[in-house]
PDB file of the backbone (N, CA, C, O) and the ligand in Angstrom, with CONECT records:
HET     ZN  A 101       1
ATOM      1  N   MET A   1     -37.823  26.670  78.720  1.00  0.00           N
ATOM      2  CA  MET A   1     -37.352  27.654  77.748  1.00  0.00           C
ATOM      3  C   MET A   1     -37.943  27.380  76.390  1.00  0.00           C
ATOM      4  O   MET A   1     -38.025  26.213  76.008  1.00  0.00           O
ATOM      5  N   VAL A   2     -38.345  28.339  75.663  1.00  0.00           N
ATOM      6  CA  VAL A   2     -38.840  28.270  74.289  1.00  0.00           C
ATOM      7  C   VAL A   2     -37.667  28.257  73.360  1.00  0.00           C
ATOM      8  O   VAL A   2     -36.735  29.050  73.494  1.00  0.00           O
ATOM      9  N   ASP A   3     -37.718  27.374  72.439  1.00  0.00           N
ATOM     10  CA  ASP A   3     -36.654  27.233  71.415  1.00  0.00           C
ATOM     11  C   ASP A   3     -37.076  28.111  70.238  1.00  0.00           C
ATOM     12  O   ASP A   3     -37.872  27.672  69.408  1.00  0.00           O
ATOM     13  N   TYR A   4     -36.560  29.347  70.144  1.00  0.00           N
ATOM     14  CA  TYR A   4     -36.857  30.259  69.109  1.00  0.00           C
ATOM     15  C   TYR A   4     -36.023  30.033  67.829  1.00  0.00           C
ATOM     16  O   TYR A   4     -36.160  30.729  66.823  1.00  0.00           O
ATOM     17  N   SER A   5     -35.160  29.024  67.937  1.00  0.00           N
ATOM     18  CA  SER A   5     -34.300  28.786  66.728  1.00  0.00           C
ATOM     19  C   SER A   5     -35.126  28.134  65.611  1.00  0.00           C
ATOM     20  O   SER A   5     -34.792  28.216  64.429  1.00  0.00           O
ATOM     21  N   GLU A   6     -36.225  27.482  66.039  1.00  0.00           N
ATOM     22  CA  GLU A   6     -37.057  26.846  65.133  1.00  0.00           C
ATOM     23  C   GLU A   6     -38.476  27.430  65.112  1.00  0.00           C
ATOM     24  O   GLU A   6     -39.193  27.369  66.111  1.00  0.00           O
ATOM     25  N   VAL A   7     -38.865  27.986  63.985  1.00  0.00           N
ATOM     26  CA  VAL A   7     -40.188  28.573  63.955  1.00  0.00           C
ATOM     27  C   VAL A   7     -41.023  27.831  62.923  1.00  0.00           C
ATOM     28  O   VAL A   7     -40.532  27.566  61.826  1.00  0.00           O
ATOM     29  N   TYR A   8     -42.282  27.482  63.240  1.00  0.00           N
ATOM     30  CA  TYR A   8     -43.098  26.701  62.379  1.00  0.00           C
ATOM     31  C   TYR A   8     -44.181  27.648  61.824  1.00  0.00           C
ATOM     32  O   TYR A   8     -44.609  28.616  62.452  1.00  0.00           O
ATOM     33  N   ILE A   9     -44.566  27.305  60.660  1.00  0.00           N
ATOM     34  CA  ILE A   9     -45.558  28.264  59.934  1.00  0.00           C
ATOM     35  C   ILE A   9     -46.903  27.550  60.060  1.00  0.00           C
ATOM     36  O   ILE A   9     -47.011  26.327  59.970  1.00  0.00           O
ATOM     37  N   TYR A  10     -47.930  28.393  60.275  1.00  0.00           N
ATOM     38  CA  TYR A  10     -49.288  27.926  60.350  1.00  0.00           C
ATOM     39  C   TYR A  10     -49.699  27.227  59.080  1.00  0.00           C
ATOM     40  O   TYR A  10     -49.241  27.586  57.995  1.00  0.00           O
ATOM     41  N   SER A  11     -50.509  26.289  59.192  1.00  0.00           N
ATOM     42  CA  SER A  11     -51.184  25.630  58.113  1.00  0.00           C
ATOM     43  C   SER A  11     -52.619  25.624  58.343  1.00  0.00           C
ATOM     44  O   SER A  11     -53.070  26.095  59.388  1.00  0.00           O
ATOM     45  N   ASP A  12     -53.399  25.107  57.412  1.00  0.00           N
ATOM     46  CA  ASP A  12     -54.908  24.985  57.645  1.00  0.00           C
ATOM     47  C   ASP A  12     -55.174  23.803  58.510  1.00  0.00           C
ATOM     48  O   ASP A  12     -56.344  23.580  58.822  1.00  0.00           O
ATOM     49  N   GLN A  13     -54.217  23.012  58.939  1.00  0.00           N
ATOM     50  CA  GLN A  13     -54.422  21.873  59.773  1.00  0.00           C
ATOM     51  C   GLN A  13     -54.320  22.335  61.225  1.00  0.00           C
ATOM     52  O   GLN A  13     -53.685  23.354  61.499  1.00  0.00           O
ATOM     53  N   PRO A  14     -54.963  21.573  62.203  1.00  0.00           N
ATOM     54  CA  PRO A  14     -54.765  21.931  63.590  1.00  0.00           C
ATOM     55  C   PRO A  14     -53.284  21.795  63.958  1.00  0.00           C
ATOM     56  O   PRO A  14     -52.604  20.893  63.467  1.00  0.00           O
ATOM     57  N   THR A  15     -52.792  22.671  64.805  1.00  0.00           N
ATOM     58  CA  THR A  15     -51.424  22.711  65.118  1.00  0.00           C
ATOM     59  C   THR A  15     -51.039  21.489  66.036  1.00  0.00           C
ATOM     60  O   THR A  15     -51.626  21.264  67.094  1.00  0.00           O
ATOM     61  N   THR A  16     -50.083  20.775  65.585  1.00  0.00           N
ATOM     62  CA  THR A  16     -49.629  19.579  66.469  1.00  0.00           C
ATOM     63  C   THR A  16     -48.185  19.711  66.750  1.00  0.00           C
ATOM     64  O   THR A  16     -47.478  20.473  66.090  1.00  0.00           O
ATOM     65  N   CYS A  17     -47.723  18.966  67.738  1.00  0.00           N
ATOM     66  CA  CYS A  17     -46.384  18.967  68.246  1.00  0.00           C
ATOM     67  C   CYS A  17     -45.454  18.418  67.147  1.00  0.00           C
ATOM     68  O   CYS A  17     -45.726  17.336  66.626  1.00  0.00           O
ATOM     69  N   PRO A  18     -44.375  19.117  66.776  1.00  0.00           N
ATOM     70  CA  PRO A  18     -43.508  18.680  65.689  1.00  0.00           C
ATOM     71  C   PRO A  18     -42.700  17.449  66.145  1.00  0.00           C
ATOM     72  O   PRO A  18     -42.060  16.818  65.304  1.00  0.00           O
ATOM     73  N   LYS A  19     -42.703  17.084  67.426  1.00  0.00           N
ATOM     74  CA  LYS A  19     -41.882  15.979  67.888  1.00  0.00           C
ATOM     75  C   LYS A  19     -42.785  14.715  68.078  1.00  0.00           C
ATOM     76  O   LYS A  19     -42.358  13.615  67.727  1.00  0.00           O
ATOM     77  N   CYS A  20     -43.969  14.852  68.604  1.00  0.00           N
ATOM     78  CA  CYS A  20     -44.720  13.643  68.912  1.00  0.00           C
ATOM     79  C   CYS A  20     -46.095  13.657  68.252  1.00  0.00           C
ATOM     80  O   CYS A  20     -46.855  12.698  68.388  1.00  0.00           O
ATOM     81  N   SER A  21     -46.439  14.789  67.502  1.00  0.00           N
ATOM     82  CA  SER A  21     -47.687  14.911  66.795  1.00  0.00           C
ATOM     83  C   SER A  21     -48.946  15.066  67.650  1.00  0.00           C
ATOM     84  O   SER A  21     -50.065  14.953  67.151  1.00  0.00           O
ATOM     85  N   ALA A  22     -48.757  15.314  68.878  1.00  0.00           N
ATOM     86  CA  ALA A  22     -49.980  15.536  69.761  1.00  0.00           C
ATOM     87  C   ALA A  22     -50.465  16.905  69.472  1.00  0.00           C
ATOM     88  O   ALA A  22     -49.701  17.785  69.075  1.00  0.00           O
ATOM     89  N   ARG A  23     -51.829  17.107  69.684  1.00  0.00           N
ATOM     90  CA  ARG A  23     -52.437  18.304  69.381  1.00  0.00           C
ATOM     91  C   ARG A  23     -51.938  19.340  70.446  1.00  0.00           C
ATOM     92  O   ARG A  23     -52.152  19.127  71.639  1.00  0.00           O
ATOM     93  N   SER A  24     -51.325  20.373  70.056  1.00  0.00           N
ATOM     94  CA  SER A  24     -50.681  21.333  70.960  1.00  0.00           C
ATOM     95  C   SER A  24     -51.691  22.397  71.430  1.00  0.00           C
ATOM     96  O   SER A  24     -52.718  22.616  70.787  1.00  0.00           O
ATOM     97  N   LYS A  25     -51.377  23.059  72.575  1.00  0.00           N
ATOM     98  CA  LYS A  25     -52.206  24.172  73.023  1.00  0.00           C
ATOM     99  C   LYS A  25     -51.428  25.413  73.063  1.00  0.00           C
ATOM    100  O   LYS A  25     -50.215  25.405  73.276  1.00  0.00           O
ATOM    101  N   VAL A  26     -52.148  26.541  72.851  1.00  0.00           N
ATOM    102  CA  VAL A  26     -51.532  27.842  72.782  1.00  0.00           C
ATOM    103  C   VAL A  26     -51.274  28.309  74.210  1.00  0.00           C
ATOM    104  O   VAL A  26     -52.199  28.344  75.022  1.00  0.00           O
ATOM    105  N   VAL A  27     -50.046  28.664  74.525  1.00  0.00           N
ATOM    106  CA  VAL A  27     -49.746  29.258  75.812  1.00  0.00           C
ATOM    107  C   VAL A  27     -49.499  30.703  75.827  1.00  0.00           C
ATOM    108  O   VAL A  27     -49.544  31.366  76.864  1.00  0.00           O
ATOM    109  N   LEU A  28     -49.211  31.232  74.558  1.00  0.00           N
ATOM    110  CA  LEU A  28     -48.951  32.642  74.470  1.00  0.00           C
ATOM    111  C   LEU A  28     -49.446  33.069  72.991  1.00  0.00           C
ATOM    112  O   LEU A  28     -48.884  32.610  71.997  1.00  0.00           O
ATOM    113  N   ASN A  29     -50.438  33.896  72.907  1.00  0.00           N
ATOM    114  CA  ASN A  29     -50.933  34.304  71.630  1.00  0.00           C
ATOM    115  C   ASN A  29     -50.553  35.665  71.292  1.00  0.00           C
ATOM    116  O   ASN A  29     -51.078  36.617  71.870  1.00  0.00           O
ATOM    117  N   LEU A  30     -49.652  35.818  70.368  1.00  0.00           N
ATOM    118  CA  LEU A  30     -49.158  37.115  69.879  1.00  0.00           C
ATOM    119  C   LEU A  30     -49.614  37.314  68.470  1.00  0.00           C
ATOM    120  O   LEU A  30     -48.996  38.115  67.768  1.00  0.00           O
ATOM    121  N   SER A  31     -50.620  36.672  67.998  1.00  0.00           N
ATOM    122  CA  SER A  31     -51.007  36.763  66.559  1.00  0.00           C
ATOM    123  C   SER A  31     -51.621  38.123  66.270  1.00  0.00           C
ATOM    124  O   SER A  31     -51.788  38.494  65.108  1.00  0.00           O
ATOM    125  N   HIS A  32     -51.957  38.865  67.305  1.00  0.00           N
ATOM    126  CA  HIS A  32     -52.541  40.170  66.977  1.00  0.00           C
ATOM    127  C   HIS A  32     -51.388  41.265  67.062  1.00  0.00           C
ATOM    128  O   HIS A  32     -51.667  42.458  66.945  1.00  0.00           O
ATOM    129  N   THR A  33     -50.214  40.866  67.249  1.00  0.00           N
ATOM    130  CA  THR A  33     -49.087  41.777  67.264  1.00  0.00           C
ATOM    131  C   THR A  33     -48.305  41.713  65.967  1.00  0.00           C
ATOM    132  O   THR A  33     -48.609  40.869  65.124  1.00  0.00           O
ATOM    133  N   ASN A  34     -47.305  42.573  65.767  1.00  0.00           N
ATOM    134  CA  ASN A  34     -46.527  42.549  64.532  1.00  0.00           C
ATOM    135  C   ASN A  34     -45.801  41.259  64.356  1.00  0.00           C
ATOM    136  O   ASN A  34     -45.499  40.895  63.219  1.00  0.00           O
ATOM    137  N   ASP A  35     -45.500  40.542  65.402  1.00  0.00           N
ATOM    138  CA  ASP A  35     -44.800  39.329  65.324  1.00  0.00           C
ATOM    139  C   ASP A  35     -45.616  38.194  64.680  1.00  0.00           C
ATOM    140  O   ASP A  35     -45.103  37.289  64.024  1.00  0.00           O
ATOM    141  N   LYS A  36     -46.949  38.324  64.929  1.00  0.00           N
ATOM    142  CA  LYS A  36     -47.881  37.247  64.381  1.00  0.00           C
ATOM    143  C   LYS A  36     -47.425  35.850  64.731  1.00  0.00           C
ATOM    144  O   LYS A  36     -47.312  34.977  63.870  1.00  0.00           O
ATOM    145  N   THR A  37     -47.163  35.654  66.021  1.00  0.00           N
ATOM    146  CA  THR A  37     -46.632  34.386  66.414  1.00  0.00           C
ATOM    147  C   THR A  37     -47.555  33.817  67.555  1.00  0.00           C
ATOM    148  O   THR A  37     -48.239  34.554  68.266  1.00  0.00           O
ATOM    149  N   GLU A  38     -47.519  32.453  67.672  1.00  0.00           N
ATOM    150  CA  GLU A  38     -48.147  31.865  68.871  1.00  0.00           C
ATOM    151  C   GLU A  38     -47.098  30.960  69.472  1.00  0.00           C
ATOM    152  O   GLU A  38     -46.340  30.310  68.752  1.00  0.00           O
ATOM    153  N   VAL A  39     -47.051  30.917  70.813  1.00  0.00           N
ATOM    154  CA  VAL A  39     -46.164  29.921  71.468  1.00  0.00           C
ATOM    155  C   VAL A  39     -47.158  28.753  71.818  1.00  0.00           C
ATOM    156  O   VAL A  39     -48.238  28.951  72.375  1.00  0.00           O
ATOM    157  N   HIS A  40     -46.715  27.585  71.459  1.00  0.00           N
ATOM    158  CA  HIS A  40     -47.477  26.428  71.696  1.00  0.00           C
ATOM    159  C   HIS A  40     -46.779  25.451  72.665  1.00  0.00           C
ATOM    160  O   HIS A  40     -45.550  25.378  72.677  1.00  0.00           O
ATOM    161  N   LEU A  41     -47.502  24.745  73.426  1.00  0.00           N
ATOM    162  CA  LEU A  41     -46.976  23.765  74.308  1.00  0.00           C
ATOM    163  C   LEU A  41     -47.604  22.391  74.006  1.00  0.00           C
ATOM    164  O   LEU A  41     -48.814  22.267  73.812  1.00  0.00           O
ATOM    165  N   CYS A  42     -46.734  21.365  73.975  1.00  0.00           N
ATOM    166  CA  CYS A  42     -47.274  19.966  73.782  1.00  0.00           C
ATOM    167  C   CYS A  42     -47.895  19.481  75.151  1.00  0.00           C
ATOM    168  O   CYS A  42     -47.222  19.578  76.177  1.00  0.00           O
ATOM    169  N   PRO A  43     -49.060  19.006  75.172  1.00  0.00           N
ATOM    170  CA  PRO A  43     -49.761  18.609  76.358  1.00  0.00           C
ATOM    171  C   PRO A  43     -49.238  17.235  76.856  1.00  0.00           C
ATOM    172  O   PRO A  43     -49.610  16.823  77.955  1.00  0.00           O
ATOM    173  N   ASP A  44     -48.396  16.521  76.093  1.00  0.00           N
ATOM    174  CA  ASP A  44     -47.919  15.205  76.429  1.00  0.00           C
ATOM    175  C   ASP A  44     -46.853  15.328  77.549  1.00  0.00           C
ATOM    176  O   ASP A  44     -45.862  16.040  77.387  1.00  0.00           O
ATOM    177  N   ASN A  45     -47.062  14.649  78.648  1.00  0.00           N
ATOM    178  CA  ASN A  45     -46.207  14.811  79.794  1.00  0.00           C
ATOM    179  C   ASN A  45     -44.750  14.294  79.486  1.00  0.00           C
ATOM    180  O   ASN A  45     -43.802  14.749  80.125  1.00  0.00           O
ATOM    181  N   ASP A  46     -44.583  13.398  78.564  1.00  0.00           N
ATOM    182  CA  ASP A  46     -43.284  12.881  78.230  1.00  0.00           C
ATOM    183  C   ASP A  46     -42.550  13.717  77.293  1.00  0.00           C
ATOM    184  O   ASP A  46     -41.359  13.502  77.067  1.00  0.00           O
ATOM    185  N   CYS A  47     -43.240  14.723  76.697  1.00  0.00           N
ATOM    186  CA  CYS A  47     -42.684  15.502  75.702  1.00  0.00           C
ATOM    187  C   CYS A  47     -42.566  16.889  76.135  1.00  0.00           C
ATOM    188  O   CYS A  47     -41.444  17.380  76.256  1.00  0.00           O
ATOM    189  N   ASN A  48     -43.713  17.630  76.403  1.00  0.00           N
ATOM    190  CA  ASN A  48     -43.714  18.980  76.920  1.00  0.00           C
ATOM    191  C   ASN A  48     -42.913  19.917  76.000  1.00  0.00           C
ATOM    192  O   ASN A  48     -42.297  20.870  76.478  1.00  0.00           O
ATOM    193  N   TYR A  49     -42.918  19.659  74.721  1.00  0.00           N
ATOM    194  CA  TYR A  49     -42.133  20.518  73.815  1.00  0.00           C
ATOM    195  C   TYR A  49     -42.869  21.841  73.633  1.00  0.00           C
ATOM    196  O   TYR A  49     -44.078  21.921  73.410  1.00  0.00           O
ATOM    197  N   GLU A  50     -42.027  22.880  73.749  1.00  0.00           N
ATOM    198  CA  GLU A  50     -42.625  24.226  73.528  1.00  0.00           C
ATOM    199  C   GLU A  50     -42.026  24.810  72.213  1.00  0.00           C
ATOM    200  O   GLU A  50     -40.816  24.766  71.991  1.00  0.00           O
ATOM    201  N   PHE A  51     -42.929  25.361  71.350  1.00  0.00           N
ATOM    202  CA  PHE A  51     -42.439  25.756  70.018  1.00  0.00           C
ATOM    203  C   PHE A  51     -43.225  27.005  69.616  1.00  0.00           C
ATOM    204  O   PHE A  51     -44.268  27.324  70.188  1.00  0.00           O
ATOM    205  N   VAL A  52     -42.700  27.680  68.635  1.00  0.00           N
ATOM    206  CA  VAL A  52     -43.264  28.892  68.124  1.00  0.00           C
ATOM    207  C   VAL A  52     -43.859  28.686  66.721  1.00  0.00           C
ATOM    208  O   VAL A  52     -43.234  28.194  65.781  1.00  0.00           O
ATOM    209  N   MET A  53     -45.090  29.098  66.680  1.00  0.00           N
ATOM    210  CA  MET A  53     -45.787  29.125  65.341  1.00  0.00           C
ATOM    211  C   MET A  53     -45.758  30.549  64.769  1.00  0.00           C
ATOM    212  O   MET A  53     -45.878  31.500  65.541  1.00  0.00           O
ATOM    213  N   GLN A  54     -45.613  30.727  63.522  1.00  0.00           N
ATOM    214  CA  GLN A  54     -45.612  32.026  62.949  1.00  0.00           C
ATOM    215  C   GLN A  54     -46.603  32.069  61.726  1.00  0.00           C
ATOM    216  O   GLN A  54     -46.630  31.164  60.892  1.00  0.00           O
ATOM    217  N   TYR A  55     -47.352  33.094  61.679  1.00  0.00           N
ATOM    218  CA  TYR A  55     -48.288  33.314  60.613  1.00  0.00           C
ATOM    219  C   TYR A  55     -47.604  33.958  59.463  1.00  0.00           C
ATOM    220  O   TYR A  55     -47.036  35.044  59.574  1.00  0.00           O
ATOM    221  N   ASP A  56     -47.663  33.292  58.378  1.00  0.00           N
ATOM    222  CA  ASP A  56     -46.955  33.828  57.174  1.00  0.00           C
ATOM    223  C   ASP A  56     -47.965  34.241  56.114  1.00  0.00           C
ATOM    224  O   ASP A  56     -48.632  33.408  55.500  1.00  0.00           O
ATOM    225  N   GLU A  57     -48.059  35.581  55.913  1.00  0.00           N
ATOM    226  CA  GLU A  57     -49.131  36.069  54.972  1.00  0.00           C
ATOM    227  C   GLU A  57     -48.901  35.645  53.607  1.00  0.00           C
ATOM    228  O   GLU A  57     -49.848  35.382  52.865  1.00  0.00           O
ATOM    229  N   ASP A  58     -47.563  35.556  53.196  1.00  0.00           N
ATOM    230  CA  ASP A  58     -47.240  35.213  51.837  1.00  0.00           C
ATOM    231  C   ASP A  58     -47.737  33.744  51.516  1.00  0.00           C
ATOM    232  O   ASP A  58     -48.301  33.392  50.480  1.00  0.00           O
ATOM    233  N   PHE A  59     -47.425  32.979  52.577  1.00  0.00           N
ATOM    234  CA  PHE A  59     -47.801  31.475  52.435  1.00  0.00           C
ATOM    235  C   PHE A  59     -49.357  31.422  52.286  1.00  0.00           C
ATOM    236  O   PHE A  59     -49.902  30.701  51.450  1.00  0.00           O
ATOM    237  N   ASP A  60     -50.016  32.210  53.127  1.00  0.00           N
ATOM    238  CA  ASP A  60     -51.510  32.218  53.169  1.00  0.00           C
ATOM    239  C   ASP A  60     -52.070  32.651  51.765  1.00  0.00           C
ATOM    240  O   ASP A  60     -52.970  32.013  51.218  1.00  0.00           O
ATOM    241  N   ASN A  61     -51.515  33.726  51.230  1.00  0.00           N
ATOM    242  CA  ASN A  61     -51.971  34.261  49.942  1.00  0.00           C
ATOM    243  C   ASN A  61     -51.729  33.179  48.887  1.00  0.00           C
ATOM    244  O   ASN A  61     -52.628  32.905  48.091  1.00  0.00           O
ATOM    245  N   ALA A  62     -50.622  32.596  48.854  1.00  0.00           N
ATOM    246  CA  ALA A  62     -50.216  31.634  47.852  1.00  0.00           C
ATOM    247  C   ALA A  62     -51.256  30.483  47.905  1.00  0.00           C
ATOM    248  O   ALA A  62     -51.666  29.977  46.860  1.00  0.00           O
ATOM    249  N   SER A  63     -51.662  30.090  49.071  1.00  0.00           N
ATOM    250  CA  SER A  63     -52.597  28.957  49.145  1.00  0.00           C
ATOM    251  C   SER A  63     -54.021  29.332  48.636  1.00  0.00           C
ATOM    252  O   SER A  63     -54.846  28.453  48.384  1.00  0.00           O
ATOM    253  N   LEU A  64     -54.283  30.622  48.496  1.00  0.00           N
ATOM    254  CA  LEU A  64     -55.622  30.991  47.995  1.00  0.00           C
ATOM    255  C   LEU A  64     -55.715  30.912  46.436  1.00  0.00           C
ATOM    256  O   LEU A  64     -56.799  30.903  45.852  1.00  0.00           O
ATOM    257  N   LEU A  65     -54.535  30.856  45.814  1.00  0.00           N
ATOM    258  CA  LEU A  65     -54.553  30.831  44.325  1.00  0.00           C
ATOM    259  C   LEU A  65     -54.923  29.538  43.734  1.00  0.00           C
ATOM    260  O   LEU A  65     -54.969  29.408  42.511  1.00  0.00           O
TER     261      LEU A  65
HETATM  262 ZN    ZN A 101     -44.994  16.554  71.879  1.00  0.00          ZN2+
END
């Protein structure tokens, strides 16, 4: 099950697992939809944490200033 109670915002860094910091992989890419989200899965067998990344345009714009 994906825990949608916690949503993480994209940064310019490679996406990593919030629990163990392993480089996560995209299992569901919805970045082209209105939701602008990606579901990521931690590849670590001991962790296997699934989490949601969300693209925040306001955050992105602010970082360009
Ligand atoms: Zn992990």
